[in-house]
N, C-alpha and C positions, 0 to 999 in steps of 0.2 A: 438581378444583381444581388451579391452576397452582403453579409453584414459588415464586412471590412473591405477597405481598399486592397486591391491586389498588391502584393509585396509587403504588406504590413505583417509584423510578427504577431501572431495570434495566440501563441502559447508555447510552453516548453513541455516536452515529453517527461513524464514522471521519472522514467529510467535515466534520462540525461541529467536531471537535477539530482537524483540520488547518487549518481556517479560523482558529480562535482562535490556534493556534500561529504561523501566518504573520502575523496581525494584531499579535500581541504582539511578534514580531521587528521588524515594520515600525515599531511605536511606540517601540522601544528608542532612547534610554535612558529614555524616559518609560513610565509604567505604561499598560497597556491595560485597558479595562473594557467589559464587555458583559453581556447578560442571556440566560439560557437558556430555550428553549421546547422542549416535547416533544410527542410523538404517542403514541397508544395502541400498545403493542407488537404487538397483534394485527393492526394495519394492515400490519405487515411479515411476516406469517405466522410470527411467533415463537410458541413453544408455551407461553408464560406471560403472565400479566397484569402490567401495569405501564406505565411511561412510558419511552420511549426519547428521549433528548435529541437533537433534530434540527436546531435552529436557534440561531444566536447573533445576538442583536439588538444593533446598534450604536445608541446613543441620541444624537440630535443635541444639541449643546451640551455634551458631556462634556469636562471640562477635566482635563488630566493633567500630571504632572511626574515626576521620577525617584522620588518617594517616595509619591505618592498619585494617585488618580483620583477626580474628583467628578462625579456625574451630577445633572442637574437633575431632581428627582423629578417635576416637573410634565410632563416629557417621556416618562416611562415609561408605556407603554401598559397599560391594564387588560385583561389578556389571560388567558383561561381556560387557555391552554396554558403560562403562565409556570411555570418549574420551579426557578429559582435564578439565580445570578450566576457570572461568570467574569472573572478579571482576572489581570494579570501582576505579578510581582515582579522588576524588572530586576536586583536583587541576587542572584537565584537561590534565595532562601530559600523553601522549600515548606511553610511553616506560616503560619497566619493571625496577623496582628498584632491588638492590642486593638481598633484601629479597624475592621479587617476583621470581627471578631466582632460588632461593633455593627450591621453591615449584613447579617449572616447570618440575621436573624430571619425574613425572608420567603423562601420557596422551600424546596425539599426538599434541594437539593444545591448546593454552591458549590465552584468549581474555582479553584485558584491555579496559574498557569503561571510557571515560573522560567527565567531565562536559563541556558543558551544556546538554549532553546526547541526542543529536540529532542523526538522522539516519546515519551520517557519523562520529560520535564522538567515534570511536572504532578502534582497530587494533588487528589483530591476530598475534601470535608468535609461533615458534616451541619451542622445549624443551630447546634449547640453548639461546633463547631470540631473535632470528633473525625474523624480520617481514616476514610474509607470506601473500600471497593473499588468501582470503577466500570469494568466491562468496556467495551472499545472494540469496537463492533459493525460488521462489514463488511456493511452493508446498502445496498440501492439506495434512495436518497431520491427521492420523486416530484418532478418538475419543477413548481414552483409558477409559475404565470403571473400576472403583475401584473394583466393584464386577462383576463377570461374571454370575450372576443369578439375577432374578427379584423376586418381592414379589409373583407373580403368580407361579413361580417355587417352592417357599417355600410352598405356600398353597397347590399346587398339591402333593408335596411330603408328607406333613402332612396328606392330605386326603387319600393318598395311604397307609400310615402307620397305620392310625386309622380306615380306611374303612368307614368313615362317608360320607353319602349323595352323590348325583349325582353332586352337585355343590361343587367343591373343595374349594371354597372361603367362604362357609357358615359354620362357626364354632359356630354360635350363639345358635343353638338348642342343648338341652341336650339329650344324648342318653337315651332311656328307660332302665328299669332295666334288661330286657332280653339281650340287647346289651352289658351292662356292665358285665353280667354274662358270656358272651362268650369270654371275654378277659382274 
């Protein structure tokens, strides 16, 4: 059995935290808001079970000002990897407000980042708003590709469908009349 219960959040990837710190600083003096997603710790060859926070989702239509950030709930993806929220307090206070606590119901961990947005200017909390320790993990995150195919894949599929030429990337030549008649 591992050191942690299955499903527990065991840490945050350093790259995800750095992204959120930079985004918070860029949003200053307004609040920054995002949502956390995680991956199974075993995917990173860690010796325990649980979730590693790996991604910060920025939700389109989020509105923010110096004292709040509001997310359009209809824009939040229904994601099995959802793990919590992350937002900034431009005033530097690293404890949840009453409004923050109302949003902490969903997710396992919630992070508040405070000005001046340095590497130690943040705190993680559980659903009830109690501070929790959350290790920063120096792990290599996989490169997610938006598309799982390349231009060469598209060209090869088109060549197969059309039957043109030995070079699947050469679509510049026109088929002769005989080839058109065969289609």
